[in-house]
C-alpha positions in Angstrom: 81.5 114.1 70.1 82.4 115.6 73.4 79.8 116.1 76.1 79.9 119.9 75.9 79.8 120.1 72.1 77.9 123.2 70.9 75.8 121.2 68.4 74.0 119.5 71.3 72.1 122.8 71.8 70.5 122.3 68.4 67.9 120.0 67.1 69.6 116.8 65.8 68.9 116.7 62.0 70.7 115.7 58.8 71.6 119.4 58.4 73.1 119.7 61.9 75.0 116.4 61.3 76.4 117.7 58.0 77.4 121.0 59.6 80.0 119.3 61.9 83.7 118.8 61.2 84.6 115.2 61.2 87.6 112.9 61.8 87.5 109.9 59.5 89.2 106.5 60.3 90.8 105.1 57.2 93.5 102.5 56.7 95.0 105.0 54.2 95.2 108.3 56.2 95.2 110.4 53.1 91.6 109.3 52.3 88.9 111.7 53.3 86.0 109.7 51.9 84.4 106.7 53.6 81.1 104.7 53.7 79.4 107.6 55.5 80.3 110.0 52.7 79.0 107.5 50.0 75.7 107.2 51.9 75.4 111.0 52.2 76.1 111.3 48.5 73.2 108.9 47.7 70.8 111.3 49.4 72.3 114.4 48.0 74.3 115.6 51.0 77.8 115.8 52.1 79.9 116.4 55.3 83.2 118.1 56.0 86.0 115.6 56.9 88.9 117.7 58.2 91.2 114.9 59.6 91.9 111.3 58.6 93.6 108.9 61.0 94.5 105.2 60.6 93.2 103.9 63.9 90.1 104.1 66.0 92.3 104.2 69.2 93.0 107.9 68.9 89.4 109.0 68.1 88.0 109.3 71.6 90.8 111.6 72.7 90.5 113.7 69.6 86.8 114.1 70.3 87.3 115.0 73.9 89.8 117.7 73.0 88.0 119.4 70.1 84.7 120.1 68.4 85.3 117.3 65.9 82.8 114.5 65.5 83.2 110.9 64.2 81.1 108.1 62.9 82.4 104.9 64.5 81.0 101.6 65.7 79.1 102.2 68.9 81.0 99.5 70.9 84.2 101.5 70.4 83.0 104.6 72.3 80.1 103.3 74.5 82.2 103.5 77.6 84.5 106.4 76.6 84.5 109.1 79.3 83.4 112.5 78.1 81.9 111.3 74.8 78.3 111.6 73.7 76.8 109.3 71.1 74.0 110.2 68.7 72.3 108.0 66.1 73.2 109.3 62.6 70.1 110.6 60.9 70.3 108.5 57.8 71.2 104.9 56.8 74.8 103.8 56.4 75.9 100.3 55.2 78.3 98.3 57.3 82.1 98.8 57.4 84.6 96.8 55.6 87.0 95.1 58.1 90.6 94.6 57.1 93.4 92.8 58.8 96.9 94.2 58.5 100.3 93.1 59.7 104.0 93.9 59.2 105.7 91.9 56.4 108.3 90.5 58.9 105.5 88.5 60.5 104.1 87.3 57.2 105.5 83.8 57.7 105.6 83.6 61.5 103.6 80.4 62.3 102.0 81.9 65.5 101.0 85.1 63.6 99.7 83.0 60.7 97.6 80.9 63.1 96.2 84.0 64.8 95.2 85.5 61.5 93.5 82.3 60.5 91.6 82.1 63.8 90.4 85.7 63.4 89.2 85.0 59.8 87.2 82.0 61.1 85.7 84.1 63.8 84.7 86.8 61.4 83.5 84.3 58.8 
């Protein structure tokens, strides 16, 4: 969230977390449910996702320019100017990682090699 977000004046609790409006990163931008929502459901809570985007790249700017919040891997925002990070007040399982590419590069040998290397590194 942005450095001047009004929620920072309150005690950080599950209720304050759930009171925020969120941007969700999802490969399918029409999806408004993610791993965080499933974790909240398990403990009988929910949050308000108001925007879904397909890439983490845009999230820091969205946060800087609004009162939106996001649950993202820490390393993606740790050096983002104007962004404050908070530990989420409940347990969330890890994220699924997916690799996508345009069909025109499906059989490109260099692209294929790169995808294989990335899979090995993840492995």
